[in-house]
C-alpha positions in Angstrom: 179.1 4.9 224.1 177.8 7.9 222.1 179.2 10.6 224.3 178.9 13.2 221.5 178.3 13.5 217.8 178.9 16.2 215.2 176.3 18.1 213.2 178.1 20.2 210.7 180.6 22.5 212.6 178.8 21.8 215.9 179.5 19.1 218.6 176.4 17.9 220.3 176.7 16.2 223.7 174.2 13.4 224.3 174.2 14.0 228.0 173.0 17.6 227.3 170.3 16.3 225.0 168.9 13.8 227.6 169.2 16.4 230.3 167.2 19.1 228.4 164.7 16.5 227.3 164.2 15.4 230.9 163.8 19.0 232.2 161.2 19.7 229.5 159.1 16.5 229.9 159.3 16.5 233.7 158.2 20.2 233.8 155.2 19.5 231.6 154.4 16.5 233.8 154.7 18.6 236.9 152.2 21.2 235.5 149.7 18.5 234.6 149.9 16.9 238.0 149.5 20.2 239.7 146.4 21.1 237.7 144.9 17.7 238.4 145.5 18.2 242.1 143.8 21.7 241.9 147.0 23.5 243.0 147.3 27.1 242.0 150.1 27.8 239.6 149.9 31.6 239.9 153.1 31.9 242.0 155.0 30.1 239.2 153.9 32.8 236.8 154.6 35.6 239.2 158.0 34.2 240.3 159.2 32.2 237.2 162.6 33.8 237.3 163.1 32.8 241.0 162.2 29.1 240.3 164.5 29.1 237.2 167.3 30.5 239.3 166.7 28.0 242.1 166.8 25.2 239.6 170.1 26.3 238.1 171.8 27.2 241.3 170.7 23.9 243.0 171.9 21.8 240.1 175.2 23.6 239.9 175.9 23.5 243.6 175.1 19.8 244.0 177.3 19.0 241.0 180.2 20.9 242.4 179.8 19.2 245.8 179.8 15.7 244.3 182.9 16.5 242.3 184.5 18.8 244.8 188.0 17.5 244.2 188.0 19.0 240.7 186.8 22.4 241.8 189.0 22.4 244.9 192.1 22.3 242.6 190.8 25.1 240.4 188.3 27.4 242.3 187.8 29.6 239.2 186.3 26.6 237.5 183.1 26.9 239.5 182.3 29.9 237.3 182.8 27.9 234.1 179.1 26.9 233.8 179.6 25.4 230.4 181.8 22.6 231.6 178.8 20.2 231.9 178.7 20.1 235.7 175.0 20.1 236.5 172.9 17.8 238.7 169.2 17.3 237.7 168.5 16.1 241.2 170.1 19.2 242.7 167.9 21.3 240.5 164.8 19.5 241.7 166.0 20.1 245.3 166.3 23.8 244.5 162.7 23.9 243.2 161.6 22.1 246.4 163.3 24.6 248.6 161.7 27.5 246.7 158.3 25.8 246.9 158.7 25.5 250.7 159.7 29.2 251.1 156.9 30.6 248.8 154.0 28.3 249.9 154.4 29.0 253.6 151.5 31.5 253.6 149.4 29.5 251.1 146.3 27.4 251.8 148.1 24.4 250.3 150.9 22.9 252.3 154.4 22.1 251.2 153.7 18.3 251.4 150.9 18.7 248.8 153.4 20.2 246.4 155.9 17.5 247.2 153.3 14.9 246.2 153.3 16.6 242.8 157.1 17.4 242.5 158.2 13.8 243.4 156.6 11.9 240.4 157.8 14.6 238.0 161.3 14.6 239.4 161.4 10.8 239.2 160.4 10.9 235.6 163.1 13.4 234.8 165.7 11.3 236.5 165.0 8.6 234.0 166.5 10.8 231.2 169.2 12.1 233.5 170.6 8.6 234.1 170.3 7.7 230.5 172.4 10.8 229.7 174.9 9.7 232.3 175.1 6.3 230.6 175.9 7.7 227.2 178.5 10.1 228.7 180.2 7.5 230.9 179.4 9.4 234.1 178.5 7.7 237.4 179.8 4.4 236.0 179.8 1.1 237.8 182.3 -1.5 239.2 184.1 -4.1 237.1 181.9 -7.0 236.1 182.2 -10.3 234.2 178.4 -10.4 233.5 177.1 -10.4 230.0 175.5 -7.0 230.5 178.8 -5.2 231.2 179.7 -2.2 229.1 183.1 -0.8 228.1 184.0 2.8 228.0 186.9 4.4 226.0 187.1 7.6 227.9 189.8 9.3 229.9 187.5 10.0 232.9 186.6 6.3 233.3 189.3 4.5 235.2 188.4 1.0 234.0 189.1 -0.4 230.5 187.3 -3.6 231.2 183.5 -4.1 231.2 181.7 -2.3 234.1 178.2 -2.5 235.6 175.7 -0.4 233.6 174.4 1.0 236.9 173.0 4.1 235.1 170.6 1.8 233.3 169.6 0.2 236.5 168.8 3.6 238.0 166.9 4.7 234.8 164.8 1.5 234.9 164.1 1.9 238.7 162.9 5.6 238.4 160.7 4.7 235.4 159.0 2.0 237.4 158.9 4.3 240.4 157.1 7.0 238.3 154.4 4.5 237.3 154.0 3.3 240.9 153.6 6.8 242.2 150.9 7.4 239.7 149.0 4.3 240.9 149.5 5.4 244.5 148.3 8.9 243.6 145.1 7.5 242.1 144.3 5.5 245.2 145.7 7.7 248.0 143.3 9.3 250.5 145.8 11.4 252.5 148.4 14.0 251.5 152.0 12.6 251.6 151.4 9.2 250.2 153.4 9.8 247.1 156.2 11.5 249.0 156.4 8.8 251.7 156.4 5.9 249.4 158.5 7.6 246.7 161.4 8.8 249.0 161.4 5.6 251.0 161.7 3.4 247.9 164.2 5.7 246.3 166.3 5.8 249.4 166.4 2.1 249.8 167.2 1.6 246.0 169.9 4.2 246.1 171.5 2.7 249.2 171.9 -0.7 247.5 172.5 0.4 243.9 175.4 2.7 245.0 177.4 -0.5 245.9 177.6 -1.1 242.1 179.2 2.3 241.5 182.9 2.5 240.6 183.5 6.2 240.2 184.8 8.6 242.8 182.6 9.6 245.7 182.9 11.4 249.0 183.5 8.5 251.6 181.5 8.4 254.8 182.6 6.1 257.6 179.8 5.0 259.9 179.1 2.3 262.5 175.9 0.5 263.4 175.7 2.7 266.5 175.6 5.8 264.3 172.5 4.6 262.6 170.9 3.8 265.9 171.7 7.3 267.1 170.3 8.8 263.9 167.1 6.8 264.3 166.7 8.0 267.9 167.4 11.6 266.9 164.8 11.6 264.2 162.3 9.8 266.4 162.8 12.4 269.2 162.3 15.2 266.6 159.0 13.6 265.6 157.8 13.3 269.1 158.9 16.9 269.8 157.0 18.2 266.8 153.9 16.3 267.8 153.8 17.8 271.3 155.4 21.1 270.6 152.2 23.1 271.0 151.7 21.7 274.5 155.1 22.8 275.8 156.0 26.2 277.3 158.7 28.3 275.7 161.1 27.4 278.5 160.5 23.7 277.8 161.1 24.1 274.1 164.5 25.9 274.7 165.4 23.2 277.3 164.7 20.4 274.7 166.7 22.1 272.0 169.6 22.6 274.5 169.5 18.9 275.5 169.4 17.8 271.9 172.4 19.9 271.0 174.4 18.7 274.0 173.5 15.1 273.1 174.8 15.5 269.6 178.0 17.2 270.7 178.6 14.7 273.4 178.1 11.8 271.0 180.5 13.3 268.5 183.2 13.7 271.2 182.8 10.2 272.5 182.5 8.6 269.1 186.3 8.4 268.6 186.6 6.4 271.9 184.0 3.8 270.9 185.5 0.8 269.2 182.9 -0.5 266.8 183.3 -2.1 263.3 183.2 0.8 260.8 181.7 0.5 257.3 182.6 2.8 254.4 179.6 4.3 252.6 179.3 6.6 249.7 178.0 10.1 250.5 174.8 9.5 248.5 174.1 6.4 250.7 174.4 8.5 253.8 172.1 11.1 252.4 169.6 8.4 251.4 169.4 7.3 255.0 168.8 10.9 256.2 166.2 11.4 253.5 164.3 8.3 254.5 164.2 9.2 258.2 163.4 12.8 257.6 160.6 12.0 255.3 158.9 9.5 257.6 159.0 12.1 260.5 157.8 14.9 258.3 154.8 13.0 256.8 153.7 11.7 260.3 153.9 15.2 261.8 152.1 16.8 258.9 149.3 14.3 259.1 148.9 14.9 262.8 148.8 18.7 262.2 146.5 18.5 259.2 144.2 15.5 259.8 141.8 16.7 257.1 144.4 16.5 254.3 
């Protein structure tokens, strides 16, 4: 792979080139989508430094979380920002958090901004995964298929051909970007791009992660855990739909019962003997993202039936 090349006395990392290209093109794409949706960009001009800081902090924090073993051994390394540890997806999440906080008092809702942010982030992820492919990051499992690739790098633990899972991700997000544009053109309600985009991305991530061969934070779950998660998010959706009809005492009572239920299940979980499956941390997050998005879009549409 072309991890780096020299230009005179300088060494240029291809991962950095693809990352910067993805940031630039996705930002331009984001601005065009926002203008076409008649969303005001004034708060971007007024708080540009806040959005830039949120992008940088989000990308850095998520990268350190995913590679926490390295930073746990050397805590001072978290301040070495030039080590290449940056997550484009984490940066997009940082922008999303900042949008949620700033647009709370705006006429436009956060979901309308998500409909703009998601296609742009999907387009940027195409370049992010291409950069990971050239750098040998997030590599796949061993394979004997003809499309296998071989890396000669210290950070890749296989010397035999591995799955080019980065290319599979890049192709998926490219197709997802075009699909979201089609959905955007034909959608009649806010949240269509967000709902379809995150659901499809979550499902694809859950299955593509089985092809990964690099280190990840392991999560051990049972089938009952997924049932409890589904019931938990379903109850949150029902609560959000009827919250305005409840008294303050009933709201506090519901929150107390929910906390007691979660604590009780966590305590009883070790006593329940069910087959356990090992998941990657990203797979677990994809399940949470899918359930959370479905609940949020449904609640938003009930609250804003005109959007």
